[in-house]
N, CA and C of each residue as an Amber inpcrd file, in Angstrom:
protein
   699
  40.8150000  39.3920000  -7.4610000  40.6650000  38.7730000  -8.8230000
  39.6150000  38.0370000  -9.1520000  38.5480000  38.3770000  -9.8700000
  37.3180000  37.9300000 -10.2210000  37.2790000  36.6790000 -10.7060000
  36.0300000  35.5580000 -10.0650000  35.9300000  34.2690000 -10.0480000
  34.7080000  34.1700000 -11.3990000  33.9920000  35.1540000 -11.3500000
  32.7900000  35.5830000 -11.9560000  33.0150000  36.0910000 -13.4030000
  32.1670000  35.4210000 -14.2400000  32.4690000  35.7980000 -15.7870000
  30.8110000  35.6820000 -16.7550000  31.1140000  36.1350000 -17.1460000
  29.6970000  36.8430000 -18.2310000  29.8620000  35.5370000 -19.0630000
  28.3040000  34.9230000 -18.9780000  27.8740000  33.7790000 -19.7440000
  26.7300000  33.8910000 -20.5070000  27.1950000  32.8930000 -21.6750000
  25.5990000  33.1670000 -22.5000000  24.6940000  32.4150000 -22.0420000
  23.3280000  32.4570000 -22.8070000  22.3100000  31.7770000 -22.8070000
  22.4690000  30.4280000 -22.4090000  23.0370000  29.6500000 -23.4920000
  23.1920000  28.3090000 -23.5530000  23.9140000  28.1160000 -21.8070000
  25.1000000  29.4640000 -21.3960000  25.6150000  28.2760000 -20.3110000
  25.0180000  28.5950000 -19.3900000  24.0850000  29.7660000 -19.2190000
  23.0170000  29.4780000 -18.1200000  21.8920000  28.5860000 -17.6080000
  21.2010000  27.7750000 -19.0490000  20.7990000  26.9760000 -18.9620000
  21.8570000  25.3760000 -18.4320000  22.7580000  25.3840000 -18.1130000
  23.3100000  24.3290000 -17.7960000  23.2440000  24.6330000 -15.9790000
  24.8730000  25.5330000 -16.5760000  25.4370000  25.8170000 -14.9560000
  24.9340000  26.9640000 -14.1440000  24.3140000  26.3580000 -13.2910000
  23.2850000  26.9810000 -12.1680000  21.6870000  26.8460000 -12.1680000
  21.2090000  26.3070000 -13.5660000  20.3160000  26.3430000 -13.3990000
  19.4410000  25.8710000 -12.0110000  19.8610000  24.6840000 -11.5020000
  19.4810000  23.8430000  -9.8520000  19.8480000  24.4090000  -8.8900000
  20.7160000  24.3470000  -8.8010000  21.6710000  24.4120000  -7.5100000
  22.4080000  25.8520000  -7.3840000  22.4880000  26.6760000  -8.4770000
  23.3340000  28.1000000  -8.4640000  24.6610000  27.6580000  -6.8530000
  25.2840000  26.5840000  -7.7440000  26.4400000  26.0770000  -6.5160000
  27.5680000  25.8960000  -7.7040000  28.7470000  26.5490000  -7.2560000
  29.8670000  26.5190000  -8.3600000  30.5430000  24.9510000  -7.9730000
  30.2270000  24.7270000  -6.8450000  30.4200000  22.8840000  -6.9180000
  30.9210000  21.8630000  -7.6420000  31.6930000  21.3990000  -8.2580000
  31.5540000  20.7580000  -9.6280000  30.5000000  19.6370000  -9.8860000
  30.5830000  19.0700000  -8.0560000  29.2190000  17.8590000  -8.1710000
  28.0260000  18.5670000  -8.3920000  28.0330000  19.8370000  -8.5140000
  26.3470000  20.1930000  -8.6470000  26.1180000  20.4980000  -9.5110000
  27.7840000  20.7410000 -10.9180000  27.4040000  21.1680000 -11.8930000
  27.3690000  19.7340000 -12.1840000  28.0580000  18.8510000 -12.0360000
  27.6760000  17.4150000 -13.0980000  26.3300000  17.3000000 -13.3600000
  25.7940000  17.1660000 -12.0560000  24.5030000  16.9650000 -11.6160000
  23.4140000  17.4090000 -12.5400000  23.4970000  18.6950000 -13.1970000
  23.1050000  19.9450000 -13.6570000  22.6720000  19.1500000 -14.6870000
  24.3660000  18.8860000 -15.5450000  24.3850000  18.0920000 -16.7210000
  23.8670000  16.8270000 -16.8230000  23.8020000  15.8820000 -16.0060000
  23.9130000  15.0290000 -16.1510000  22.3600000  13.7930000 -14.8940000
  22.3890000  14.8110000 -14.4900000  21.5510000  14.2710000 -13.2940000
  19.9620000  13.9200000 -13.8180000  18.9800000  14.4170000 -14.6700000
  17.8970000  14.4200000 -15.1110000  17.8220000  12.8680000 -15.1810000
  16.1490000  12.9590000 -15.0470000  16.3780000  11.2230000 -14.9500000
  16.0190000  10.9480000 -16.8210000  17.3480000   9.5180000 -16.8630000
  17.2810000   9.1840000 -18.2280000  18.6860000   9.4470000 -19.2080000
  19.5890000  10.5030000 -18.2000000  20.7710000  11.1270000 -19.3080000
  21.9980000  10.2350000 -18.9270000  22.1870000  10.3560000 -17.4210000
  23.3800000   9.1680000 -17.3060000  23.5180000   7.6230000 -18.2540000
  22.5700000   7.3560000 -18.5240000  21.2770000   6.2050000 -19.1260000
  21.9620000   6.3550000 -20.4170000  21.4250000   7.3500000 -20.7970000
  22.1400000   7.7660000 -22.1950000  23.2630000   7.5490000 -22.3430000
  24.1270000   8.6420000 -21.7420000  25.8620000   8.4580000 -21.7160000
  26.0170000   7.0810000 -21.8560000  25.7200000   6.1760000 -20.5050000
  26.1460000   4.6520000 -20.7720000  26.0470000   3.6610000 -21.7980000
  25.0070000   4.1530000 -22.7240000  24.5850000   3.8320000 -24.0400000
  25.5010000   3.8340000 -24.9010000  26.4660000   4.9760000 -24.7680000
  26.9940000   5.7290000 -26.0800000  28.8070000   5.0590000 -25.4470000
  28.9180000   4.8770000 -24.0570000  30.2220000   4.2180000 -24.0340000
  30.7250000   3.2950000 -25.3000000  30.2270000   2.8470000 -25.8930000
  31.3040000   2.1140000 -27.0840000  30.8730000   2.2470000 -28.6250000
  30.4930000   3.6460000 -28.5580000  30.6660000   3.9970000 -29.6550000
  28.9120000   4.3780000 -30.2410000  29.1750000   5.3800000 -31.5080000
  27.8280000   6.0420000 -31.6850000  26.7870000   4.8910000 -32.1110000
  25.3200000   6.0400000 -31.8490000  23.9150000   4.9210000 -31.8100000
  23.2860000   5.7460000 -32.5630000  22.2320000   5.2360000 -33.0450000
  21.0440000   5.9900000 -33.6480000  20.0180000   6.3560000 -32.9160000
  19.3000000   6.9800000 -33.2870000  18.3810000   7.3910000 -31.9860000
  17.3040000   5.3960000 -31.9490000  16.6520000   5.2590000 -33.1190000
  16.0300000   4.4010000 -32.6320000  17.1200000   3.0870000 -31.7660000
  18.1380000   3.1660000 -31.8890000  19.2020000   1.9580000 -31.3590000
  18.9850000   2.7060000 -29.5320000  19.0780000   3.3720000 -29.6740000
  19.0440000   3.9300000 -28.1090000  17.5080000   4.0440000 -27.5060000
  16.3530000   4.1290000 -28.1910000  14.7560000   3.7150000 -27.8510000
  15.0710000   1.9940000 -27.4500000  15.6030000   1.4300000 -28.3350000
  15.4260000  -0.2060000 -28.2130000  16.2820000  -0.2440000 -26.4840000
  17.6040000   0.1790000 -26.4890000  18.4470000  -0.2610000 -25.5280000
  17.8760000   0.8490000 -24.2710000  16.5790000   1.6140000 -24.2730000
  15.8720000   1.9160000 -22.9710000  14.7520000   2.0810000 -23.2960000
  13.9540000   0.5620000 -23.4340000  12.3190000   0.5950000 -24.2560000
  11.7130000   1.5510000 -23.2480000  11.9490000   1.9200000 -21.2840000
  11.1130000   2.7060000 -20.6720000  10.9800000   4.2110000 -21.5010000
  12.0150000   4.3410000 -22.0070000  11.9510000   5.7320000 -22.3630000
  10.8020000   6.2180000 -23.3890000  10.2620000   7.6750000 -23.5480000
   9.3450000   7.7890000 -24.6520000  10.4480000   8.7890000 -25.3180000
   9.4940000   8.9110000 -26.5320000  10.5210000   9.4100000 -27.6780000
  11.0400000  11.0470000 -27.6790000   9.6580000  11.3220000 -26.6030000
   9.9700000  12.7670000 -26.5050000  11.2840000  13.2580000 -25.6540000
  11.0880000  12.3100000 -24.4380000  12.4090000  12.3270000 -23.4580000
  12.8960000  12.2150000 -24.0320000  13.4850000  11.2480000 -24.9090000
  14.6630000  11.0430000 -25.5350000  15.2810000  11.9330000 -26.3500000
  14.6270000  12.7920000 -26.6350000  14.3770000  13.7750000 -27.8200000
  15.5140000  15.1210000 -27.0110000  14.4300000  15.3990000 -26.0430000
  14.4730000  16.4900000 -25.1390000  16.5890000  16.1650000 -24.3700000
  16.2760000  14.7680000 -23.6030000  17.7780000  14.8310000 -23.3120000
  18.6640000  14.5950000 -23.7540000  18.9410000  14.6920000 -25.3400000
  19.7940000  14.4360000 -26.6510000  19.9360000  15.9040000 -26.6130000
  18.7330000  17.1000000 -26.9420000  19.2020000  17.7510000 -27.1770000
  19.9360000  18.4310000 -25.4520000  19.3250000  18.2680000 -24.7360000
  20.1970000  19.1230000 -23.5070000  21.7510000  18.4180000 -23.4410000
  21.8900000  16.7520000 -23.3330000  23.5010000  16.7250000 -23.2410000
  24.1030000  17.4100000 -24.8060000  23.9910000  17.5760000 -25.8240000
  24.3350000  18.1240000 -26.6590000  24.4800000  19.5310000 -26.3020000
  23.9150000  20.0460000 -25.6570000  23.8260000  21.7600000 -25.5300000
  24.9540000  22.2030000 -24.6460000  25.4890000  20.8310000 -23.6680000
  25.8760000  20.5080000 -22.6320000  27.2530000  20.1010000 -22.9480000
  27.6360000  19.8660000 -24.3810000  28.6040000  19.2120000 -24.4530000
  29.3960000  17.8480000 -24.4770000  28.1500000  16.9280000 -23.8590000
  28.4600000  15.0960000 -23.2170000  28.7700000  15.2370000 -24.7950000
  27.4950000  15.2570000 -25.7990000  27.4120000  14.1450000 -26.6330000
  27.4570000  14.9500000 -27.9400000  27.0050000  14.4810000 -28.9030000
  27.5190000  15.6530000 -30.8280000  26.7150000  14.7060000 -31.9700000
  26.2600000  15.4200000 -32.7850000  26.0380000  14.3340000 -33.8190000
  26.6890000  14.3320000 -34.8150000  26.7910000  13.0310000 -35.5090000
  27.4830000  12.6360000 -36.6990000  27.0010000  11.4960000 -37.2860000
  27.5570000  11.0460000 -38.8250000  27.2110000  10.5960000 -39.7300000
  27.6980000   9.2190000 -39.7840000  27.0590000   7.9310000 -40.0150000
  27.7700000   6.6360000 -39.6090000  28.1930000   6.2650000 -41.4760000
  29.0380000   5.9190000 -41.7720000  30.1070000   6.0720000 -42.5830000
  29.3300000   5.0770000 -43.8330000  29.4790000   5.3080000 -45.3240000
  29.0190000   4.7210000 -46.3170000  29.2140000   2.9720000 -46.2170000
  28.5050000   2.2890000 -46.5300000  27.4800000   2.7910000 -47.7430000
  26.1530000   3.0350000 -47.3380000  25.7250000   2.6390000 -46.0480000
  24.3400000   3.1850000 -45.2940000  24.3900000   3.6590000 -44.3540000
  24.2000000   5.3170000 -44.9040000  24.5950000   6.6510000 -43.9470000
  23.5070000   6.6010000 -42.9930000  23.6690000   6.6750000 -41.7390000
  22.0390000   7.1550000 -40.8240000  22.9340000   8.3160000 -39.8200000
  22.1410000   8.8780000 -39.1630000  22.2900000   9.8830000 -38.2540000
  22.5300000   9.4140000 -37.0350000  23.4230000   9.5030000 -36.0620000
  24.0960000   8.7830000 -34.9720000  24.3040000  10.3850000 -33.7260000
  24.7540000   9.7460000 -32.6960000  24.5830000  10.5370000 -31.6770000
  26.1310000   9.6550000 -30.9900000  27.2450000  10.3840000 -30.2700000
  28.3280000   9.6270000 -29.9680000  29.0850000  10.6810000 -29.2360000
  29.5240000  10.5110000 -27.9460000  29.9190000  11.0880000 -26.8110000
  31.4830000  11.8350000 -27.1210000  31.0990000  13.0940000 -26.6120000
  32.1320000  14.1990000 -27.1210000  33.2660000  13.5020000 -26.3160000
  34.5830000  13.8980000 -26.3380000  36.0850000  13.4060000 -25.7180000
  35.6540000  13.5200000 -23.9820000  35.2580000  14.8440000 -23.9680000
  34.8850000  15.1190000 -22.4810000  33.7390000  13.7860000 -22.4580000
  32.6180000  14.0310000 -22.9100000  31.3390000  13.3430000 -22.1850000
  31.7200000  11.6850000 -21.8260000  32.9710000  11.1430000 -23.4160000
  33.5830000   9.5560000 -23.0360000  34.4610000   9.6060000 -21.2820000
  34.7900000  10.4640000 -20.8300000  35.4920000  10.8000000 -19.7550000
  34.7460000  10.8050000 -18.2650000  33.2700000  10.4730000 -18.4550000
  32.0090000   9.8630000 -17.6100000  32.5520000   8.4250000 -17.4090000
  32.8750000   7.6070000 -17.9000000  33.3510000   6.3980000 -17.6670000
  33.1710000   5.8080000 -16.1150000  34.7390000   6.7500000 -15.4990000
  35.0840000   6.5120000 -14.5570000  33.8280000   6.4560000 -13.4570000
  33.3180000   7.3390000 -13.9950000  32.0580000   7.7220000 -12.4880000
  31.1210000   6.9410000 -13.1260000  30.8540000   6.4330000 -13.9080000
  29.8910000   5.2040000 -14.6450000  30.5210000   4.4400000 -13.5240000
  31.3620000   3.6590000 -13.7790000  32.1110000   2.4070000 -12.6410000
  31.9710000   2.3920000 -11.2430000  32.3040000   3.6350000 -11.0590000
  32.3840000   3.9270000  -9.9230000  31.1500000   3.9700000  -9.1560000
  30.0690000   4.6000000  -9.4860000  28.5760000   4.2820000  -9.2180000
  28.0950000   3.1200000  -9.3970000  28.5770000   2.6510000 -10.3080000
  27.9690000   0.8500000 -10.1680000  28.9820000  -0.5480000  -9.2110000
  29.8680000   0.5250000  -8.6460000  30.6120000  -0.3920000  -7.9750000
  29.8740000  -0.0250000  -6.5080000  29.6490000   1.4570000  -6.3750000
  28.8090000   2.0700000  -5.0850000  27.7700000   1.0930000  -4.5550000
  26.6310000   1.4510000  -5.3390000  25.2600000   1.1390000  -6.0520000
  25.4510000  -0.9540000  -5.8830000  26.5910000  -1.3570000  -6.0200000
  26.3540000  -2.6080000  -6.0080000  26.3140000  -3.5400000  -4.9110000
  27.2520000  -2.7180000  -3.8880000  27.5560000  -2.6890000  -2.1420000
  26.1930000  -2.9430000  -1.5060000  24.9090000  -1.8460000  -2.2370000
  23.8360000  -1.8460000  -1.1290000  22.9140000  -3.2690000  -1.6910000
  21.9970000  -3.4720000  -0.1660000  21.5230000  -5.1780000  -0.1070000
  20.3280000  -4.2720000  -0.9230000  20.1520000  -3.4850000  -1.0480000
  18.9470000  -3.1310000  -2.0810000  19.0160000  -3.5970000  -3.7200000
  20.2400000  -3.3980000  -3.6280000  20.6360000  -3.7700000  -5.5480000
  20.1420000  -5.4900000  -5.7100000  19.5150000  -5.1290000  -7.5370000
  18.8990000  -6.5040000  -7.5770000  19.3950000  -6.7220000  -8.9520000
  20.7440000  -7.6240000  -9.5390000  21.4370000  -7.6640000 -10.5380000
  20.4640000  -8.5080000 -11.4130000  19.3800000  -9.2460000 -10.8340000
  18.4410000 -10.2380000 -11.7120000  17.3920000  -9.3110000 -12.3390000
  17.8070000  -7.8520000 -11.7250000  16.2400000  -6.8950000 -13.2040000
  16.9910000  -7.3040000 -14.9080000  16.0700000  -6.7910000 -15.5710000
  16.5240000  -6.3240000 -16.8850000  17.4480000  -5.0980000 -17.1690000
  18.6930000  -5.5740000 -18.2980000  19.7500000  -4.6600000 -17.8100000
  19.9960000  -4.9920000 -19.5650000  20.6090000  -3.9740000 -20.3940000
  20.9600000  -3.5980000 -21.8590000  22.2440000  -4.6160000 -22.3920000
  22.6140000  -4.7990000 -23.3630000  23.8500000  -5.1040000 -23.9530000
  25.2930000  -4.6540000 -23.2450000  24.7150000  -3.6850000 -23.6300000
  25.9830000  -2.6310000 -23.0980000  26.1060000  -2.2020000 -21.3710000
  24.8060000  -2.0170000 -20.9530000  25.3160000  -1.9800000 -19.2460000
  26.3470000  -3.5150000 -18.8540000  25.8490000  -4.4380000 -19.4500000
  25.9900000  -5.9420000 -19.3090000  27.8430000  -6.0820000 -19.8270000
  28.4860000  -5.1070000 -20.6860000  29.7210000  -5.0010000 -20.8670000
  30.0730000  -4.2120000 -20.1570000  29.6380000  -2.6550000 -19.9270000
  30.7220000  -2.3120000 -19.0390000  30.9900000  -2.6830000 -17.4930000
  29.5060000  -3.2220000 -16.9050000  29.5090000  -3.9680000 -15.7950000
  30.9270000  -4.9060000 -15.7650000  31.0890000  -5.9790000 -17.3510000
  32.2590000  -6.2740000 -17.0850000  33.4880000  -6.0710000 -17.1700000
  33.5550000  -4.6260000 -17.6130000  34.7590000  -4.1150000 -17.7400000
  34.7200000  -3.6520000 -15.9240000  34.5770000  -3.3150000 -15.3830000
  34.3210000  -2.6350000 -14.5570000  34.4790000  -3.5360000 -13.4060000
  33.5840000  -4.8340000 -13.3260000  33.8640000  -6.0400000 -12.0940000
  34.9280000  -6.9310000 -12.4940000  35.9730000  -6.5730000 -13.6300000
  36.8080000  -7.7570000 -13.6750000  37.7740000  -7.8620000 -12.8900000
  37.8060000  -9.0640000 -12.0700000  39.0180000  -8.8930000 -10.8820000
  40.6030000  -8.8920000 -11.1280000  41.4460000  -8.8750000 -11.2880000
  42.8190000  -8.8750000 -11.5320000  43.2620000  -9.3010000 -10.9850000
  43.3200000 -10.2990000  -9.6090000  43.9190000 -10.7650000  -9.0350000
  43.3980000 -12.4700000  -9.8910000  41.6550000 -12.6130000 -10.0590000
  41.4000000 -13.8090000 -10.0170000  41.7580000 -14.2610000 -11.3360000
  41.6710000 -12.8760000 -12.1500000  41.8770000 -13.0800000 -13.8870000
  43.5600000 -13.2780000 -14.0870000  44.1080000 -13.3620000 -13.0990000
  45.5520000 -13.6450000 -13.5740000  46.2370000 -13.0700000 -14.6450000
  46.7140000 -14.2430000 -14.9700000  48.1410000 -13.9400000 -16.1970000
  47.6870000 -14.4690000 -17.9460000  46.2370000 -15.5740000 -17.0450000
  45.8950000 -15.7530000 -18.4070000  45.0800000 -14.8200000 -19.2170000
  45.4590000 -14.9480000 -21.1000000  44.7790000 -13.6680000 -21.9900000
  44.4030000 -14.6890000 -22.9780000  42.5160000 -13.6740000 -23.0420000
  42.0250000 -14.6110000 -24.3290000  41.0530000 -13.6670000 -24.8260000
  40.4090000 -14.2010000 -25.8740000  39.6670000 -13.2870000 -26.7620000
  38.5420000 -13.7890000 -26.6770000  37.2230000 -13.0740000 -26.0980000
  35.6450000 -13.6420000 -26.0950000  34.9580000 -12.4030000 -27.0620000
  33.8870000 -13.1040000 -27.8560000  32.9920000 -12.3300000 -28.4600000
  31.8790000 -12.9960000 -27.6160000  31.3010000 -11.6000000 -28.0270000
  29.4100000 -11.4710000 -27.1470000  28.9670000 -11.2110000 -28.4300000
  27.7480000 -12.1080000 -28.5750000  26.7140000 -11.8400000 -29.6850000
  25.3540000 -11.6700000 -28.4240000  24.7480000 -10.4300000 -28.2030000
  23.9080000  -9.9990000 -27.0680000  22.8700000  -9.4410000 -27.6780000
  21.8850000  -9.7050000 -27.7450000  20.7080000  -8.8290000 -28.1270000
  20.6780000  -8.0490000 -29.3340000  21.5980000  -8.9070000 -30.5560000
  21.7100000  -8.5170000 -31.4730000  22.8400000  -7.4820000 -31.7680000
  23.7310000  -7.4380000 -30.8860000  24.2160000  -6.9100000 -30.6820000
  25.9730000  -7.5140000 -30.7710000  26.9760000  -6.9240000 -31.2270000
  28.1670000  -7.9930000 -30.9410000  29.3380000  -7.0690000 -30.4590000
  29.9760000  -7.6710000 -29.4060000  31.1240000  -7.2530000 -28.7460000
  32.4970000  -8.4430000 -28.8560000  33.6700000  -7.6170000 -28.6180000
  34.5260000  -8.2680000 -28.1760000  35.3860000  -7.9670000 -26.9500000
  35.7880000  -9.1410000 -26.2180000  36.5590000  -9.1330000 -25.0650000
  37.7460000  -9.1540000 -25.0290000  39.3460000  -8.3150000 -24.8500000
  40.1670000  -9.2550000 -24.8800000  40.9260000  -9.0000000 -23.2640000
  40.8500000 -10.1770000 -23.1150000  41.8590000 -10.3070000 -21.3540000
  42.9610000 -10.1620000 -21.4790000  43.5180000  -9.1960000 -20.7770000
  45.0710000  -9.2640000 -21.0960000  45.7510000  -8.7390000 -20.0620000
  46.5560000  -9.0110000 -18.6390000  47.1940000  -8.8390000 -17.6830000
  46.2980000  -8.3350000 -17.1890000  44.8770000  -9.4320000 -16.8420000
  44.1680000  -8.9650000 -15.4860000  43.1120000  -7.7450000 -15.9450000
  43.2730000  -7.0360000 -17.3780000  42.3830000  -5.9710000 -17.7460000
  41.6460000  -6.8980000 -18.6800000  40.2090000  -6.1990000 -18.8280000
  39.7410000  -6.6570000 -19.6880000  38.7660000  -5.3920000 -20.8770000
  40.0050000  -5.2840000 -22.0910000  39.2250000  -4.3750000 -22.3840000
  37.8130000  -5.0710000 -23.5380000  36.7980000  -4.1750000 -23.6670000
  35.9030000  -4.3680000 -24.7100000  35.1920000  -3.3760000 -25.4810000
  35.1130000  -4.0810000 -26.5190000  34.8190000  -2.8810000 -27.8780000
  33.8480000  -3.4760000 -28.8970000  33.0990000  -2.1960000 -29.5050000
  31.7020000  -2.9100000 -30.2380000  32.2290000  -3.7670000 -31.2950000
  31.7770000  -4.6040000 -31.1260000  31.7150000  -4.8760000 -32.9050000
  32.5400000  -6.6160000 -33.2650000  32.1590000  -7.3820000 -33.6460000
  33.1570000  -8.9160000 -34.1110000  32.8070000 -10.1180000 -34.9530000
  34.0370000  -9.8250000 -35.6890000  33.4390000 -10.9580000 -37.0370000
  33.2710000 -12.4190000 -36.0170000  34.5940000 -12.4920000 -34.8810000
  34.0970000 -13.8200000 -34.0420000  35.4250000 -14.9200000 -34.6070000
  36.0950000 -14.7280000 -35.9560000  37.3090000 -15.8890000 -36.3810000
  38.5590000 -15.3210000 -35.3260000  38.8650000 -14.4360000 -34.3440000
  39.7410000 -14.2660000 -33.8010000  39.7590000 -14.5460000 -32.1250000
  38.3340000 -15.0880000 -31.8460000  38.1390000 -15.1430000 -30.4890000
  38.5260000 -16.5650000 -30.1810000  39.0730000 -16.6690000 -28.6080000
  39.0440000 -18.1070000 -28.2150000  37.3690000 -19.1960000 -27.5140000
  36.3830000 -17.5700000 -27.6990000  34.8450000 -18.6840000 -26.9750000
  34.1290000 -17.5270000 -27.6680000  33.0450000 -18.1880000 -27.3940000
  31.9860000 -16.8340000 -27.8910000  30.8030000 -17.4660000 -26.9060000
  30.3140000 -16.1380000 -26.4310000  28.8020000 -15.7170000 -25.3200000
  27.9780000 -15.7880000 -26.8570000  26.9510000 -16.2780000 -26.5380000
  25.4970000 -15.8950000 -27.6000000  24.4130000 -16.1290000 -26.6490000
  23.3200000 -14.9930000 -26.6330000  22.2550000 -15.2910000 -25.7400000
  21.5350000 -13.8280000 -26.3410000  20.0810000 -13.9630000 -26.4810000
  19.3290000 -13.6000000 -27.2380000  18.9640000 -12.2500000 -26.2560000
  19.4670000 -11.7640000 -24.5520000  19.3630000 -10.7860000 -23.7080000
  20.6070000 -10.7350000 -22.9790000  20.9020000  -9.9910000 -22.2980000
  21.9210000  -9.9420000 -21.0790000  21.7800000 -10.9320000 -19.6130000
  20.5770000 -10.8130000 -19.2760000  20.4160000 -11.0160000 -17.8490000
  20.8330000 -13.1390000 -17.8290000  20.5830000 -13.4410000 -18.8730000
  21.1890000 -14.7980000 -19.0260000  22.8990000 -15.1250000 -18.5930000
  23.5130000 -13.9780000 -19.3560000  24.4080000 -14.2210000 -19.0750000
  25.3810000 -12.7870000 -17.6370000  24.3700000 -12.4470000 -17.2370000
  25.0030000 -11.3980000 -15.8440000  24.5240000 -13.1250000 -15.0680000
  23.7530000 -13.5960000 -14.8280000  23.0100000 -14.6580000 -14.2040000
  24.6160000 -15.9220000 -13.9950000  25.4730000 -16.2000000 -14.9220000
  26.4670000 -16.9190000 -15.3610000  27.5080000 -16.3780000 -14.5880000
  27.1780000 -14.7940000 -14.6000000  29.0300000 -14.1450000 -14.3650000
  29.0850000 -13.6420000 -13.3890000  27.7880000 -13.1660000 -12.6310000
  27.4440000 -12.7960000 -11.3850000  26.5940000 -13.4760000 -10.3710000
  26.0420000 -14.3490000 -10.7220000  25.0900000 -15.2000000  -9.7110000
  25.6310000 -16.9500000  -9.9550000  26.8900000 -16.6550000 -10.4870000
  26.9290000 -18.1350000 -10.1840000  26.4290000 -19.4350000 -10.9110000
  25.1820000 -19.1690000 -11.7050000  24.7940000 -19.9900000 -12.2830000
  25.2350000 -20.8210000 -13.3260000  25.2880000 -22.1180000 -13.1870000
  26.2210000 -23.3170000 -14.0770000  25.8930000 -22.7270000 -15.5460000
  26.7210000 -22.8770000 -16.3430000  26.4940000 -22.2730000 -17.8770000
  25.6710000 -23.8920000 -18.2360000  26.0210000 -24.7780000 -17.8810000
  25.2060000 -26.3140000 -18.8290000  23.4450000 -26.3010000 -18.0240000
  23.4360000 -25.2860000 -16.8130000  21.9050000 -24.6900000 -16.8100000
  21.1090000 -24.0920000 -18.0870000  21.5280000 -23.0960000 -18.1500000
  21.6200000 -21.9710000 -19.0120000  21.3910000 -22.5250000 -20.2780000
  22.2330000 -23.0610000 -20.4530000  22.4620000 -23.7460000 -22.0740000
  21.0120000 -24.7110000 -22.0900000  20.8480000 -25.5350000 -21.2280000
  19.6640000 -26.7910000 -21.3560000  18.2490000 -25.6200000 -21.6160000
  17.8930000 -24.6350000 -20.8050000  17.2860000 -23.6280000 -20.6810000
  17.4760000 -22.8840000 -22.3430000  18.0780000 -22.9420000 -22.7570000
  17.7920000 -22.2140000 -24.4590000  18.2160000 -21.1460000 -24.3690000
  18.6810000 -20.4380000 -23.0070000  19.0450000 -18.8610000 -23.0400000
  20.4260000 -18.1920000 -23.1450000  21.3400000 -19.4560000 -23.3910000
  23.1610000 -18.9770000 -23.5930000  23.3270000 -20.5060000 -24.8810000
  24.7330000 -19.6640000 -24.9020000  25.3220000 -20.8340000 -26.0650000
  26.7640000 -19.9450000 -26.2050000  27.3390000 -20.9500000 -25.6840000
  28.4330000 -20.7830000 -25.4950000  29.5600000 -21.8820000 -26.8620000
  30.4350000 -21.6660000 -27.4280000  31.0830000 -22.1840000 -28.3710000
  32.6940000 -21.9700000 -28.0200000  33.6600000 -22.7540000 -28.5900000
  34.8580000 -22.2850000 -28.5360000  35.3340000 -23.1460000 -27.2620000
  36.3460000 -22.4200000 -26.2360000  37.3620000 -23.0590000 -25.0140000
  36.4900000 -22.5780000 -23.9260000  35.6930000 -23.9170000 -23.5000000
  35.0060000 -23.8850000 -22.1730000  36.0560000 -23.6100000 -20.8520000
  37.2780000 -23.7410000 -20.9680000  38.2930000 -23.7790000 -19.7280000
  38.3630000 -21.8110000 -19.8320000  38.1900000 -21.4380000 -21.0030000
  38.3510000 -20.1790000 -21.3550000  37.3840000 -19.8000000 -20.7780000
  35.7060000 -19.9750000 -21.2070000  34.8680000 -19.1870000 -20.0110000
  34.4470000 -19.1620000 -19.0680000  34.5270000 -20.5800000 -18.6570000
  34.7020000 -20.7030000 -16.9170000  35.8920000 -19.5910000 -16.6980000
  37.2880000 -19.6300000 -16.9660000  38.4650000 -18.6460000 -16.8350000
  37.1880000 -16.7810000 -16.4900000  36.6430000 -16.5760000 -17.4800000
  36.2240000 -15.6230000 -17.6040000  34.9880000 -14.6720000 -16.4030000
  33.8410000 -15.8630000 -16.1300000  33.4950000 -15.8170000 -15.0830000
  33.8440000 -15.9900000 -13.5690000  34.2970000 -16.6220000 -13.7100000
  35.5960000 -16.9090000 -12.4150000  36.4020000 -15.6920000 -11.5800000
  36.9840000 -14.8030000 -12.8320000  37.2650000 -13.7650000 -12.6690000
  36.5050000 -12.5210000 -12.6130000  35.0560000 -12.0750000 -12.6040000
  34.1750000 -11.5820000 -12.6540000  33.3450000 -11.8420000 -11.4330000
  32.9440000 -10.7060000 -10.8770000  32.5610000 -10.4500000  -9.0170000
  31.7840000  -9.2550000  -8.7890000  30.7730000  -9.2850000  -7.9510000
  30.2500000  -7.9250000  -7.6590000  31.2170000  -7.9180000  -6.2430000
  31.0470000  -6.6380000  -5.8030000  31.5270000  -6.3000000  -4.3870000
  30.6020000  -6.8150000  -3.2400000  31.1970000  -6.8010000  -2.4750000
  30.0760000  -7.3930000  -1.2140000  29.4460000  -6.7230000  -0.4530000
  28.1810000  -6.6990000  -0.3850000  27.1510000  -6.1250000   0.0950000
  27.4370000  -5.5510000   1.3750000  27.3400000  -4.1240000   1.6510000
  27.8470000  -3.4490000   2.9220000  26.5980000  -2.6950000   4.0270000
  25.6530000  -2.4280000   3.2120000  24.6770000  -1.7900000   3.1720000
  23.4610000  -2.0580000   2.0920000
């Protein structure tokens, strides 16, 4: 039985273009292994984004490279174009069902990388990167049985986090009316410092880089339940 099949031109631009290898890992690298591609996928994990949103979240990427990567990811079936709902319509880029299935891979890459002594968690990161890290690094044992709803206003973006039975489910958007606690920061690093660097809330608040409203016990509980894995290399 033959495993070979005929492919069209678009298929050949993806599978086999670098490695000529049937291994799934080789194919995955051909799809998302170019510089910026996987970070674009990361930024779309919480829903569709405009071209300008992606440029703002990935300040090091040029418009030309972003355009090329979006086209490549669309050809590969990782993303698709859509239009936002009225009254303000805009062209969005969003993950396909297959593209969204990359999240566990992103999470495991994050856990693996965080164990390296070369990993520097104090470097800049986007709001989406922070939210995805929280969804990844929540410690179910430390989270325990306490449930809470959190709001996050970070870098002009809003998210809701539902802590329930040791899991942290985060979604984009919130009016903060049903939250136990709300974190506000102009950028993501102050929150990362509080959650992963054990920097006291009070210090960050005194510096004006973080604002916390609502149940402070709930805020501390979340911080205590978030932990980077130990370094091993």
